[in-house]
N, C-alpha and C positions, 0 to 999 in steps of 0.2 A: 690758764691752761698749761698743763705740763708739756714737756718736750715731745714725748711720743705721740700724743693726740695731735699736736701741732704738725708733726712730720706727716702723719697719716692724712690730715686734712689738706695740707698744701700739696702733697704728692698726688692725692686723688683729684684735687682741683686742677692741677697742672696737666695731668694726663687726660682727664675728661674734657677740659676746656680746649686743649690743643686739638683734640680729635673733632670736637664740635665746630671750632673755628674753621678747621680744614674742610669740614663738611659744608659749611656755609660758603666757603671760598669756591668749592667745586660747583656751586649753583650759579656762579657768575658766568657771563658769556666767555667763551674760549679766548676771545681777543683780550678781554680784561685780565683773565688769569695769566695769559702769556706776558702781559705787560707788567703785572704786579709781582709775580713770583720771583723774578731776579732781584727785585728790591728787597723782598723778605729774606732771600738767601744772603744778600750782602749784610743786612742788619744782623742776621743770625751769626754770620761769620765774625763780625765785630764783637758780639755778645760772648761768643765762645772764647775768643782770644782774650777778651778782657777778664772774664771769669777765671781763666786758667792762669794768666800772667799777673793779674793785679789782685786776685783774691786767694785762690787755692794754693798756688806755689808759695807766696809770701807767708801764709799761715803754716804751711808744712815746714818751711825753713826756720820759722820763728819757734818751732816746737822744741828745738834742741836735739833733733834726731841726727843732725849732721848733713851738710850739703852733699857729701859724696853718696851717702845712702839714699837721699832723696833723688839724686840724679840717676842712680841705678834703678830705683822704682819707676821713675819717669820713662827711662829708656825701655825698661821691661814692659811697661804698660803700652807704649807705642807699638812695640813688636807684637804684643798679644793681640791688640786690636787689628793689626795688619793681618795676622793669622786668622782671626775670626772673620774678617771680611773675605779673605780668600776662601773660607769654608762656606761662604754665603749665609752665615749666621748673623752677620752685621752688615747690612747693605742699605744705604739711603739712596733714594731716587728722587730727584727734584724736578722731574719733568713728567709730562703725561705718559711718555713712552721712553724707554731706554734700552740699551743693548742687553742688559742682564735680565730685565723684567718685562720686555715687550716683544717677545717672539711672535711671528705671524701665525704659527700653527695654533689652532684652538685648544688642543689638549695641553700644549705647553703653556698657553695662557692660563688655563685653570690650575696647572701645577705651580706656576709662578705665584698665583694668588694665594694658594695654600702655603707655599714656602714663605711668602712675605709675612703672613700672619704669625708663623712660628718665629721667624727672625725678629719681627717687631716685638713679640712677647718677651724674647730674651733680651733685646735691647732695652725695653722699658724696665725689665727687672733690674738691669744694671744701673739704669738711671735712678731707681729707687735706692739702690745701695750707695750711689754717689751722694745723693741728697742727705741720706741719714748720716753718712760719714761727716759731711760738712756741718750738719746740725750738732753732732756730738762734739765737734771742735768748738763751734761758736754759732749760736742761733742766727746771728746776723749773716754769717757766712752761708748758713743754710738757705736763707732767703735769697741771697745773691745767686747761689747755685741753682735754686729753683727757677729763678728768672731766666738764667742762661739756658737751662733745659727747655723751658717753655718756648724760648725764642727759636731754638733750632728744631723743636718738635713740629712746629706748624708747617714749614715747607716739606719736611719729611712725611708728615701725615697726608698732605696733599698728594704727594707721589704715591703713597701707599693706597689711598682711595682710588686713584686712577688705575692702579694695577688690579685692584679687586673688581672694579667695574669692567675692566678689560677682560677679566677672567669669567665674565658672564653673570656676576652677582647683580641683584637689584640695588638701587641707591639705598633703600632702607636697610637691607641686610648688610651691605658694605659698611654703612655708618655704624650700625649696631655692633658689628664685629670689631670695627676699629676702636670704638669706645671701650668695649670689653677688654680688648688686648692692651689698651693703654693703661688700664687699671692694674695690670700685673706689677707696675712700679710700686704699688702699695706693699705687695708681698716682699719685694726686694728691700724696701725700706725697713719693714718690721724685722726681717731676718738679720739685716745688717745692724739694726739697733741692738738686738740682743747679743749678737756675736761680738761686735766692736766694743760694746759697753764692758765686756769682760776682758777685753784686750786693748786697753787705751794706748799702750805703747805702739800699737800698729796703726793708729789714726793718722800720723803724719804720712805714712807710706800709702794709706788709702787715699789721702788727699792728692798725693803725687800721681797716683793712678787715675784719679778723677780728672786731674789736669791733663794727663796724657790722653784721656778719652776726648776731652774737648779740643785739644790741639790736633789730634788725629782727624777728627771729623771736619774741623775747619780747614786744615791744610790739605788733607788727602781727598776729601770728598767735595766740600763746598767750593773752595777756591778754583780747582780745575774747571768746574762748571762756569764760573764767572769769566774765565779766560776764553770762553768760546766767543765772546764779544770783545773785539780789540780796538774799536773806533774810539777816538779821543773823548767824545762826549759821554759815551757809556762808561769808559774807564774812570773818568773824573767822578761821575755819579757813584760808581761802585766804591771808590776810595772815600768819598764823603759819607756814604751810608755805613761802610765798615767802621769809620771813625765814630759815627753816631752811635753804633752798637757798643763800641768800647766805652764811650763817654757815659752812656746809660748805665753800664755796669759800674764804672768808676763812681758815678754820683750815687748810685744805689748803695754801694759799699761805704762811701763816705757818710751818707745820711744815716745809715744803719748804726754807725759808730758815733 
């Protein structure tokens, strides 16, 4: 199978499967969801950190583009994602209700549901771009990047489904829309494939921006949620699960090569 069909297949599988797993997760009793979701977030945090620091950035630096230029791209990417989140185009919610997406007013609930669909479509479009950039650099790196995207998509999709249901949608409609929106990543991957294939010199900087995306989500979004629990037992469990996520990526990258 050539690279582009492989990208489309993996991107589509990642998007659809994460949405379906999240849908199944929402069927669990609330007590089970509340107990399991923090563990998923911890693992996703480790996967994102591992993919950014052990896979994406090393490949970008090995490209010969220069550490200074890669550093600028990384910093620019982090600032860009900060601005996007400020504009509520990039917003992850890892609980059933949150300040940004769970207002009490019914009309605002419906507006939040609509907004999260647009924001998630844009987010998944960017995920497709990141996966394609990684595949163009090294197919093995593409697989690792897809794994990291999948890991952090599950807790995000759980939050998104909760927002859609809170906005008055039926479970069937919410799941169908969530799956459909997840597949926008395919469009991002195809667009990036044709654009970046014509500009291979830009690939190292695209990898740096991909690393910035993963680092921003892990540090600015996921980790603050983990800090809501500060007891020793929970903290130790979080550290172990974050380390597990990092090890999974490290092993995946090692076996791929």
